[in-house]
ROBAFI-390885 format. One record per residue (C-alpha): x, y negated, z negated; residue number from 1; residue in one letter. Coordinates in nm, 2 decimals. Example, Ala and Ser with C-alpha at 12.3 -4.5 7.8 and 13.67 -1.06 7.14 Angstrom:
<sites>
+--------+--------+--------+-----+------+
!     xx !     yy !     zz ! seq ! type !
+--------+--------+--------+-----+------+
!   1.23 !   0.45 !  -0.78 !   1 !    A !
!   1.37 !   0.11 !  -0.71 !   2 !    S !
+--------+--------+--------+-----+------+
</sites>
This chain:
<sites>
+--------+--------+--------+-----+------+
!     xx !     yy !     zz ! seq ! type !
+--------+--------+--------+-----+------+
!   2.08 !  -8.80 ! -16.43 !   1 !    M !
!   2.05 !  -9.11 ! -16.64 !   2 !    L !
!   1.97 !  -9.31 ! -16.33 !   3 !    T !
!   1.69 !  -9.07 ! -16.25 !   4 !    Y !
!   1.53 !  -9.11 ! -16.60 !   5 !    W !
!   1.57 !  -9.49 ! -16.59 !   6 !    L !
!   1.40 !  -9.49 ! -16.25 !   7 !    H !
!   1.12 !  -9.27 ! -16.36 !   8 !    L !
!   1.06 !  -9.46 ! -16.68 !   9 !    T !
!   1.07 !  -9.80 ! -16.51 !  10 !    A !
!   0.82 !  -9.67 ! -16.24 !  11 !    L !
!   0.58 !  -9.55 ! -16.51 !  12 !    V !
!   0.60 !  -9.89 ! -16.69 !  13 !    V !
!   0.55 ! -10.07 ! -16.37 !  14 !    Y !
!   0.26 !  -9.87 ! -16.25 !  15 !    L !
!   0.11 !  -9.86 ! -16.60 !  16 !    G !
!   0.12 ! -10.24 ! -16.62 !  17 !    S !
!  -0.04 ! -10.30 ! -16.28 !  18 !    V !
!  -0.31 ! -10.04 ! -16.33 !  19 !    V !
!  -0.37 ! -10.14 ! -16.69 !  20 !    G !
!  -0.40 ! -10.51 ! -16.59 !  21 !    F !
!  -0.64 ! -10.42 ! -16.32 !  22 !    W !
!  -0.86 ! -10.17 ! -16.51 !  23 !    V !
!  -0.86 ! -10.31 ! -16.86 !  24 !    M !
!  -0.83 ! -10.68 ! -16.84 !  25 !    L !
!  -1.10 ! -10.77 ! -16.60 !  26 !    Y !
!  -1.38 ! -10.59 ! -16.78 !  27 !    P !
!  -1.27 ! -10.76 ! -17.10 !  28 !    I !
!  -1.27 ! -11.10 ! -16.94 !  29 !    L !
!  -1.63 ! -11.05 ! -16.82 !  30 !    S !
!  -1.75 ! -10.99 ! -17.18 !  31 !    V !
!  -1.56 ! -11.28 ! -17.34 !  32 !    A !
!  -1.82 ! -11.52 ! -17.49 !  33 !    K !
!  -1.69 ! -11.85 ! -17.37 !  34 !    S !
!  -1.49 ! -12.00 ! -17.09 !  35 !    H !
!  -1.22 ! -12.10 ! -17.34 !  36 !    E !
!  -1.19 ! -11.74 ! -17.47 !  37 !    Q !
!  -1.16 ! -11.61 ! -17.12 !  38 !    Q !
!  -0.88 ! -11.86 ! -17.04 !  39 !    V !
!  -0.69 ! -11.79 ! -17.36 !  40 !    T !
!  -0.72 ! -11.41 ! -17.31 !  41 !    L !
!  -0.59 ! -11.43 ! -16.95 !  42 !    L !
!  -0.30 ! -11.66 ! -17.05 !  43 !    V !
!  -0.20 ! -11.42 ! -17.34 !  44 !    R !
!  -0.23 ! -11.12 ! -17.11 !  45 !    S !
!  -0.02 ! -11.28 ! -16.83 !  46 !    L !
!   0.25 ! -11.38 ! -17.08 !  47 !    K !
!   0.30 ! -11.01 ! -17.15 !  48 !    L !
!   0.22 ! -10.87 ! -16.80 !  49 !    Y !
!   0.44 ! -11.10 ! -16.59 !  50 !    N !
!   0.78 ! -11.02 ! -16.74 !  51 !    P !
!   0.68 ! -10.65 ! -16.79 !  52 !    T !
!   0.58 ! -10.61 ! -16.43 !  53 !    Q !
!   0.87 ! -10.80 ! -16.27 !  54 !    I !
!   1.13 ! -10.65 ! -16.51 !  55 !    G !
!   1.01 ! -10.29 ! -16.45 !  56 !    A !
!   1.00 ! -10.35 ! -16.08 !  57 !    L !
!   1.36 ! -10.49 ! -16.09 !  58 !    G !
!   1.47 ! -10.17 ! -16.27 !  59 !    L !
!   1.29 !  -9.95 ! -16.02 !  60 !    V !
!   1.47 ! -10.13 ! -15.73 !  61 !    V !
!   1.81 ! -10.12 ! -15.88 !  62 !    I !
!   1.80 !  -9.76 ! -16.01 !  63 !    S !
!   1.65 !  -9.66 ! -15.67 !  64 !    G !
!   1.94 !  -9.82 ! -15.49 !  65 !    A !
!   2.19 !  -9.63 ! -15.71 !  66 !    V !
!   2.00 !  -9.30 ! -15.64 !  67 !    Q !
!   2.00 !  -9.38 ! -15.27 !  68 !    L !
!   2.38 !  -9.43 ! -15.28 !  69 !    T !
!   2.42 !  -9.09 ! -15.45 !  70 !    D !
!   2.19 !  -8.93 ! -15.19 !  71 !    L !
!   2.39 !  -9.08 ! -14.90 !  72 !    K !
!   2.71 !  -8.95 ! -15.05 !  73 !    A !
!   2.56 !  -8.60 ! -15.07 !  74 !    A !
!   2.42 !  -8.60 ! -14.71 !  75 !    Y !
!   2.73 !  -8.78 ! -14.56 !  76 !    R !
!   2.70 !  -8.79 ! -14.18 !  77 !    E !
!   2.36 !  -8.62 ! -14.17 !  78 !    E !
!   2.20 !  -8.89 ! -14.39 !  79 !    F !
!   2.05 !  -9.11 ! -14.12 !  80 !    F !
!   1.96 !  -8.82 ! -13.89 !  81 !    K !
!   1.77 !  -8.64 ! -14.17 !  82 !    E !
!   1.63 !  -8.93 ! -14.37 !  83 !    L !
!   1.65 !  -9.24 ! -14.15 !  84 !    G !
!   1.29 !  -9.28 ! -14.04 !  85 !    S !
!   1.15 !  -9.20 ! -14.38 !  86 !    T !
!   1.40 !  -9.44 ! -14.55 !  87 !    L !
!   1.32 !  -9.72 ! -14.30 !  88 !    G !
!   0.95 !  -9.69 ! -14.37 !  89 !    L !
!   1.01 !  -9.67 ! -14.75 !  90 !    K !
!   1.23 !  -9.98 ! -14.75 !  91 !    L !
!   0.97 ! -10.17 ! -14.55 !  92 !    T !
!   0.69 ! -10.08 ! -14.79 !  93 !    L !
!   0.92 ! -10.15 ! -15.08 !  94 !    S !
!   0.98 ! -10.50 ! -14.95 !  95 !    F !
!   0.61 ! -10.56 ! -14.91 !  96 !    L !
!   0.55 ! -10.43 ! -15.26 !  97 !    L !
!   0.81 ! -10.66 ! -15.40 !  98 !    I !
!   0.66 ! -10.96 ! -15.22 !  99 !    I !
!   0.30 ! -10.88 ! -15.34 ! 100 !    F !
!   0.41 ! -10.81 ! -15.70 ! 101 !    S !
!   0.62 ! -11.13 ! -15.72 ! 102 !    T !
!   0.34 ! -11.34 ! -15.57 ! 103 !    Y !
!   0.08 ! -11.19 ! -15.82 ! 104 !    Q !
!   0.31 ! -11.24 ! -16.12 ! 105 !    S !
!   0.49 ! -11.56 ! -16.04 ! 106 !    M !
!   0.30 ! -11.72 ! -15.76 ! 107 !    G !
!  -0.04 ! -11.69 ! -15.93 ! 108 !    V !
!   0.00 ! -11.57 ! -16.29 ! 109 !    G !
!   0.30 ! -11.78 ! -16.40 ! 110 !    L !
!   0.17 ! -12.09 ! -16.23 ! 111 !    R !
!  -0.17 ! -12.05 ! -16.42 ! 112 !    F !
!   0.01 ! -12.00 ! -16.75 ! 113 !    V !
!   0.23 ! -12.31 ! -16.70 ! 114 !    R !
!  -0.07 ! -12.51 ! -16.59 ! 115 !    R !
!  -0.26 ! -12.41 ! -16.91 ! 116 !    Y !
!   0.04 ! -12.48 ! -17.13 ! 117 !    E !
!   0.09 ! -12.82 ! -16.96 ! 118 !    G !
!  -0.25 ! -12.92 ! -17.09 ! 119 !    G !
!  -0.42 ! -12.92 ! -16.75 ! 120 !    D !
!  -0.80 ! -12.85 ! -16.76 ! 121 !    P !
!  -0.90 ! -12.51 ! -16.63 ! 122 !    I !
!  -1.25 ! -12.52 ! -16.48 ! 123 !    S !
!  -1.47 ! -12.21 ! -16.45 ! 124 !    P !
!  -1.42 ! -12.23 ! -16.08 ! 125 !    Q !
!  -1.04 ! -12.24 ! -16.12 ! 126 !    D !
!  -1.05 ! -11.94 ! -16.36 ! 127 !    L !
!  -1.28 ! -11.74 ! -16.12 ! 128 !    R !
!  -1.05 ! -11.82 ! -15.82 ! 129 !    S !
!  -0.73 ! -11.72 ! -16.01 ! 130 !    I !
!  -0.90 ! -11.41 ! -16.14 ! 131 !    G !
!  -1.01 ! -11.31 ! -15.79 ! 132 !    Q !
!  -0.66 ! -11.36 ! -15.65 ! 133 !    R !
!  -0.50 ! -11.15 ! -15.93 ! 134 !    L !
!  -0.76 ! -10.88 ! -15.90 ! 135 !    K !
!  -0.75 ! -10.87 ! -15.52 ! 136 !    A !
!  -0.37 ! -10.81 ! -15.52 ! 137 !    L !
!  -0.38 ! -10.52 ! -15.77 ! 138 !    A !
!  -0.53 ! -10.25 ! -15.53 ! 139 !    P !
!  -0.28 ! -10.35 ! -15.26 ! 140 !    A !
!   0.01 ! -10.33 ! -15.50 ! 141 !    I !
!  -0.11 !  -9.99 ! -15.64 ! 142 !    V !
!  -0.16 !  -9.85 ! -15.28 ! 143 !    F !
!   0.19 !  -9.97 ! -15.17 ! 144 !    L !
!   0.34 !  -9.83 ! -15.49 ! 145 !    A !
!   0.18 !  -9.49 ! -15.44 ! 146 !    I !
!   0.29 !  -9.46 ! -15.07 ! 147 !    I !
!   0.64 !  -9.58 ! -15.16 ! 148 !    T !
!   0.66 !  -9.32 ! -15.44 ! 149 !    L !
!   0.54 !  -9.05 ! -15.20 ! 150 !    W !
!   0.81 !  -9.15 ! -14.95 ! 151 !    L !
!   1.07 !  -9.15 ! -15.23 ! 152 !    G !
!   0.97 !  -8.79 ! -15.32 ! 153 !    L !
!   1.01 !  -8.70 ! -14.95 ! 154 !    R !
!   1.37 !  -8.84 ! -14.96 ! 155 !    L !
!   1.45 !  -8.61 ! -15.24 ! 156 !    G !
!   1.45 !  -8.83 ! -15.55 ! 157 !    G !
+--------+--------+--------+-----+------+
</sites>
């Protein structure tokens, strides 16, 4: 039961961080008065977003694996016959979700923060490019998360 609540809480934190980043940050960036304010706001936001997103996703994966082990024990020999195709699809989509999330957070976001903290200049074109990559990944991540969640509900937990 504790694993279920941990899984649910981590899932809410994960989805909330992805949707919040997508829905709230980008409009705020567009109304920031100067380029430097935009860069500073994005860096501060990514410093909170990156560990929240990756940490929550890690808890979702681990608690989901524990729940899957319990489900396998309950179904025994019928597990793969009853749930095999749904589980295979869910695991494939989960893998893609992990790849996209990690790329957004660490491949784009963390590299941008490190670049800024290292004193490298961030041009308006660089900021626009990074913002577009971060923003383009968000709908794909949300879509994969919703489909994976739906498949998880079909599995029974």
